[in-house]
Wavefront OBJ file of the C-alpha trace (Angstrom):
o trace
v 18.657 -2.511 -65.535
v 20.828 0.021 -63.761
v 21.205 3.622 -64.942
v 24.434 5.614 -64.647
v 23.918 9.065 -63.149
v 25.542 12.257 -64.473
v 28.212 13.126 -61.995
v 29.081 16.741 -61.302
v 32.615 17.566 -60.032
v 33.636 16.732 -56.414
v 34.344 13.226 -55.321
v 34.699 10.453 -57.905
v 33.760 7.583 -55.551
v 30.726 6.399 -53.801
v 30.614 6.791 -50.022
v 32.451 3.779 -48.499
v 29.673 2.398 -46.260
v 28.912 -1.284 -45.778
v 25.152 -1.107 -45.392
v 24.101 -4.592 -46.539
v 24.405 -6.658 -43.469
v 27.384 -5.123 -41.791
v 25.325 -3.350 -39.036
v 23.993 -5.866 -36.597
v 20.963 -5.442 -34.287
v 23.481 -5.360 -31.338
v 25.798 -2.691 -32.784
v 23.967 0.167 -31.043
v 24.807 3.679 -30.045
v 23.189 6.746 -28.557
v 23.163 10.053 -30.367
v 21.624 13.516 -30.043
v 20.127 15.200 -33.021
v 18.140 18.293 -33.812
v 17.366 17.884 -37.410
v 16.812 15.069 -39.836
v 18.841 12.046 -38.733
v 19.554 10.564 -42.146
v 20.570 13.731 -43.931
v 23.584 14.015 -41.691
v 24.947 11.033 -43.630
v 23.645 11.752 -47.139
v 22.723 14.806 -49.103
v 19.432 14.252 -50.943
v 17.078 16.714 -52.689
v 14.368 16.598 -55.270
v 13.801 19.881 -57.074
v 10.528 21.379 -58.174
v 11.302 19.867 -61.654
v 11.690 16.383 -60.168
v 15.540 16.319 -60.701
v 17.283 14.391 -57.951
v 20.742 15.190 -56.528
v 22.333 12.701 -54.050
v 25.607 12.127 -52.061
v 27.231 14.264 -49.440
v 28.452 16.747 -52.001
v 25.406 16.551 -54.343
v 27.577 15.176 -57.010
v 25.098 12.591 -58.397
v 22.348 13.830 -60.636
v 19.402 11.899 -61.816
v 16.679 13.038 -64.134
v 13.982 11.786 -61.750
v 13.356 9.595 -58.763
v 12.661 6.511 -60.846
v 16.154 6.699 -62.459
v 17.658 7.239 -58.976
v 15.906 4.131 -57.563
v 17.254 2.052 -60.430
v 20.763 3.249 -59.980
v 23.773 1.538 -58.417
v 23.939 4.394 -55.909
v 20.534 3.504 -54.521
v 21.223 -0.169 -54.288
v 24.904 0.019 -53.097
v 23.971 2.428 -50.355
v 20.982 0.370 -49.066
v 18.404 3.117 -49.779
v 15.467 0.661 -49.892
v 15.253 1.366 -46.193
v 17.098 3.920 -44.037
v 16.331 2.253 -40.700
v 19.844 0.845 -40.270
v 21.304 4.386 -40.515
v 19.061 5.965 -37.883
v 20.616 6.510 -34.465
v 19.906 3.532 -32.338
v 19.280 3.389 -28.622
v 20.837 1.195 -25.915
v 18.282 -0.803 -24.076
v 17.410 0.731 -20.681
v 16.365 -1.196 -17.553
v 15.966 -4.945 -17.154
v 16.182 -7.088 -20.212
v 12.867 -8.158 -21.750
v 11.850 -10.928 -24.179
v 12.228 -8.821 -27.300
v 15.080 -6.417 -26.568
v 17.656 -5.007 -28.947
v 19.871 -8.083 -28.339
v 17.449 -10.988 -27.732
v 14.190 -12.605 -28.658
v 12.488 -15.068 -26.401
v 9.414 -16.847 -27.863
v 6.643 -17.192 -25.387
v 2.978 -18.409 -25.771
v 1.626 -15.229 -24.266
v 2.969 -13.391 -27.324
v 1.187 -15.662 -29.832
v -1.091 -13.800 -32.240
v -3.894 -16.121 -31.313
v -4.110 -14.416 -27.925
v -5.982 -11.510 -29.499
v -5.998 -8.849 -32.193
v -4.222 -5.597 -31.629
v -5.746 -2.525 -33.336
v -3.376 0.301 -34.257
v -4.783 3.734 -35.221
v -2.904 5.438 -38.004
v -2.327 9.098 -38.807
v -1.079 9.867 -42.244
v 0.714 13.146 -42.727
v 1.022 14.175 -46.407
v 3.927 16.640 -47.018
v 4.073 18.364 -50.363
v 6.509 20.968 -51.714
v 5.514 24.589 -51.196
v 3.810 24.841 -54.613
v 1.849 21.780 -53.967
v 3.030 20.095 -57.157
v 5.223 17.309 -55.663
v 4.313 14.905 -52.913
v 0.670 14.702 -53.891
v -1.189 11.577 -52.783
v -4.075 10.500 -54.986
v -7.615 9.674 -53.618
v -6.845 6.036 -53.034
v -3.234 5.834 -51.824
v -4.067 6.244 -48.093
v -7.093 3.950 -47.998
v -5.388 1.265 -50.074
v -2.252 1.339 -47.890
v -4.435 0.699 -44.846
v -5.932 -2.243 -46.652
v -2.467 -3.545 -47.588
v -1.324 -3.257 -43.943
v -4.399 -5.233 -42.811
v -3.747 -7.917 -45.410
v -0.003 -8.256 -44.525
v -0.479 -8.197 -40.747
v -3.804 -10.080 -40.345
v -2.145 -13.457 -39.648
v 0.156 -11.721 -37.165
v -2.826 -10.531 -35.096
v -2.794 -6.781 -36.026
v -5.309 -4.577 -37.692
v -4.952 -0.885 -38.687
v -7.558 1.837 -38.818
v -7.206 5.375 -40.259
v -7.412 7.863 -37.369
v -6.897 11.008 -39.530
v -4.723 12.814 -42.020
v -2.965 16.114 -42.256
v -1.635 18.151 -45.271
v 1.515 20.377 -45.177
v 3.173 22.402 -48.011
v 6.765 23.172 -47.372
v 9.899 22.675 -49.558
v 12.189 21.808 -46.685
v 9.868 19.379 -45.042
v 9.085 17.777 -48.411
v 12.778 16.984 -48.767
v 12.597 15.543 -45.247
v 14.382 18.318 -43.505
v 13.517 19.860 -40.162
v 11.725 18.536 -37.201
v 8.289 18.758 -38.823
v 7.153 15.843 -36.695
v 7.263 18.005 -33.575
v 4.368 19.934 -34.948
v 2.512 17.282 -36.917
v 2.679 14.161 -34.729
v -0.575 12.994 -33.165
v -0.177 11.247 -29.718
v 2.726 9.068 -30.594
v 1.997 6.768 -27.672
v -1.356 5.697 -28.903
v -1.044 6.158 -32.708
v 1.152 5.115 -35.572
v 2.309 8.328 -37.327
v 3.182 7.831 -41.079
v 4.685 10.774 -43.027
v 5.003 10.942 -46.790
v 7.691 12.989 -48.494
v 11.055 12.169 -50.168
v 12.144 10.127 -47.140
v 15.708 11.415 -47.455
v 16.224 9.478 -50.606
v 15.028 6.125 -49.139
v 11.859 4.398 -50.075
v 11.124 4.502 -46.343
v 12.479 4.334 -42.770
v 11.331 3.805 -39.228
v 12.677 3.340 -35.699
v 12.835 -0.037 -34.009
v 11.529 0.677 -30.463
v 13.323 -2.173 -28.601
v 15.416 0.002 -26.318
v 15.271 3.275 -24.428
v 14.462 6.684 -25.901
v 12.144 5.969 -28.822
v 8.600 5.329 -27.629
v 6.873 8.562 -26.479
v 9.075 10.837 -28.420
v 7.656 12.678 -31.442
v 10.451 11.531 -33.748
v 9.092 7.947 -33.343
v 7.614 7.636 -36.820
v 7.404 5.878 -40.205
v 8.499 7.910 -43.179
v 7.641 6.745 -46.765
v 8.497 8.086 -50.222
v 5.088 9.429 -51.238
v 4.808 7.472 -54.586
v 5.485 4.139 -52.754
v 2.487 4.507 -50.519
v -0.580 2.553 -51.354
v -1.577 -0.472 -53.424
v -1.167 0.571 -56.011
v 1.188 3.497 -55.268
v 2.029 5.841 -58.045
v 5.709 4.893 -58.322
v 4.924 1.834 -60.521
v 6.569 -1.543 -60.486
v 8.354 -2.895 -58.534
v 7.492 -0.720 -55.553
v 3.695 -0.113 -55.994
v 2.099 -2.858 -53.796
v 2.404 -1.032 -50.459
v 5.078 -3.371 -49.111
v 7.531 -0.487 -48.359
v 5.085 0.647 -45.694
v 4.527 -2.908 -44.525
v 8.324 -3.303 -44.183
v 8.724 -0.113 -42.174
v 5.795 -0.920 -39.917
v 7.618 -4.275 -39.228
v 10.461 -2.086 -37.871
v 7.949 -0.037 -35.839
v 6.771 -3.292 -34.290
v 10.277 -4.481 -33.349
v 11.678 -6.371 -36.333
v 15.071 -6.094 -37.887
v 16.201 -6.935 -41.441
v 16.494 -10.482 -42.374
v 20.040 -9.911 -43.573
v 21.223 -8.259 -40.213
v 24.603 -9.744 -39.319
v 25.007 -11.587 -42.689
v 25.567 -15.364 -42.323
v 25.173 -15.310 -38.578
v 25.532 -18.510 -36.604
v 22.376 -20.569 -36.415
v 23.311 -21.802 -32.894
v 22.859 -18.196 -31.522
v 19.943 -17.278 -33.697
v 17.965 -15.604 -30.862
v 20.821 -13.329 -29.890
v 22.505 -12.579 -33.253
v 21.587 -11.478 -36.765
v 17.917 -10.511 -36.941
v 17.276 -12.198 -33.547
v 14.757 -14.507 -35.205
v 15.415 -18.288 -35.326
v 12.969 -19.222 -38.034
v 14.358 -16.826 -40.743
v 17.421 -18.318 -42.461
v 20.628 -16.261 -42.266
v 21.186 -14.082 -45.354
v 24.545 -12.812 -46.521
v 23.261 -9.578 -48.050
v 20.126 -7.635 -48.778
v 18.119 -9.011 -51.766
v 16.726 -6.618 -54.325
v 15.551 -8.376 -57.521
v 14.707 -10.618 -59.346
v 12.598 -12.969 -57.211
v 15.212 -15.638 -57.442
v 16.908 -17.058 -54.352
v 20.715 -16.574 -54.388
v 21.175 -18.807 -51.236
v 23.901 -16.551 -50.007
v 24.535 -18.575 -46.787
v 24.177 -21.951 -48.367
v 20.535 -22.234 -47.429
v 17.396 -20.678 -48.997
v 17.339 -16.937 -48.318
v 14.174 -15.404 -46.848
v 13.597 -13.257 -49.935
v 9.774 -13.547 -49.657
v 9.893 -12.178 -46.150
v 8.597 -8.569 -45.711
v 11.875 -7.625 -43.803
v 14.188 -8.195 -46.768
v 14.777 -5.622 -49.486
v 13.094 -7.645 -52.245
v 10.775 -6.109 -54.866
v 7.202 -5.833 -53.721
v 5.897 -8.796 -55.785
v 8.442 -11.084 -53.907
v 7.288 -10.125 -50.373
v 4.403 -12.019 -48.799
v 5.027 -13.172 -45.294
v 6.236 -12.775 -41.696
v 7.638 -15.762 -39.969
v 6.025 -17.320 -36.838
v 8.841 -16.031 -34.599
v 8.566 -12.564 -36.140
v 4.848 -12.500 -35.284
v 5.605 -13.473 -31.710
v 8.300 -10.858 -31.358
v 5.870 -8.051 -32.703
v 3.366 -8.949 -29.988
v 6.128 -8.951 -27.401
v 7.121 -5.460 -28.670
v 3.613 -4.128 -28.096
v 3.342 -5.858 -24.717
v 6.698 -4.494 -23.443
v 7.273 -1.201 -25.340
v 4.186 0.094 -27.156
v 1.938 -0.708 -24.263
v -0.543 2.095 -24.810
v -1.269 0.886 -28.356
v -2.102 -2.595 -27.036
v -5.885 -2.516 -26.467
v -6.508 -6.257 -26.471
v -3.481 -7.841 -24.991
v -4.478 -10.245 -22.132
l 1 2 3 4 5 6 7 8 9 10 11 12 13 14 15 16 17 18 19 20 21 22 23 24 25 26 27 28 29 30 31 32 33 34 35 36 37 38 39 40 41 42 43 44 45 46 47 48 49 50 51 52 53 54 55 56 57 58 59 60 61 62 63 64 65 66 67 68 69 70 71 72 73 74 75 76 77 78 79 80 81 82 83 84 85 86 87 88 89 90 91 92 93 94 95 96 97 98 99 100 101 102 103 104 105 106 107 108 109 110 111 112 113 114 115 116 117 118 119 120 121 122 123 124 125 126 127 128 129 130 131 132 133 134 135 136 137 138 139 140 141 142 143 144 145 146 147 148 149 150 151 152 153 154 155 156 157 158 159 160 161 162 163 164 165 166 167 168 169 170 171 172 173 174 175 176 177 178 179 180 181 182 183 184 185 186 187 188 189 190 191 192 193 194 195 196 197 198 199 200 201 202 203 204 205 206 207 208 209 210 211 212 213 214 215 216 217 218 219 220 221 222 223 224 225 226 227 228 229 230 231 232 233 234 235 236 237 238 239 240 241 242 243 244 245 246 247 248 249 250 251 252 253 254 255 256 257 258 259 260 261 262 263 264 265 266 267 268 269 270 271 272 273 274 275 276 277 278 279 280 281 282 283 284 285 286 287 288 289 290 291 292 293 294 295 296 297 298 299 300 301 302 303 304 305 306 307 308 309 310 311 312 313 314 315 316 317 318 319 320 321 322 323 324 325 326 327 328 329 330 331 332 333 334 335 336 337 338 339
């Protein structure tokens, strides 16, 4: 069921952005930024009372985040994941086997070659009063378990390296370069931040190009209630799969619906750059029913779609190969067991 928000003055139309498949993995640009990257496109804020305002002019008002997530604004603007709207980076240097425009499957990238352990820092960001953004006693540990369950067949395991706690209204609403202070050794650790995630359930950078790895903005950001299994948001986003999805981006994967119904003949160089995920015409939300948007079964159970958490349960063989390629070629200091 979708809720209709109260609209306050200003524009009477949603922002005209085609975010469900229109941006391809190859449509890249470089950009400089000094503040939050996503809030330059959208206004988003959650008040101390839990009321949400959204849109460039703040003209959409929701009684709470749950109503916002069930709204047409959230779905039509692709707010399940903000990664497509982050500034992307052109590949630098010689092409590799898992660049921003190509995937080459090789046996040396097979998960059977060895398990890669990734240390994780979780940075909990609350509002100044400490009343919003609070993680309960099991959200962090259960999220690590959920990551290990989802990525075990892909040859990855995750360990909690440490946590931090920050109380700041601006940072809670995902404003400012808080990561410059909070980040812990971004070359060797996965840094996960929890706050309002700029109105998304989460977002992360894909590192398959120049300018991401080694910079403190290289991060995964999760709406705090969606962290953990169970998280505190409730169905359908309480099984930890938002974080699984974003870590998939961190390890080099794109959305299954990138490029829409891309040609199967060029599957390694178009769409999501993965040949064993069927082309998908648009992001899938719910229910767990396949709409076959391109005439074949859509990959709605894949972690890199937008499906509800109960629908998601797998990475494809080629996705697993590409993730190992990403660690071999980009996140080389994380890779502690690569041959």
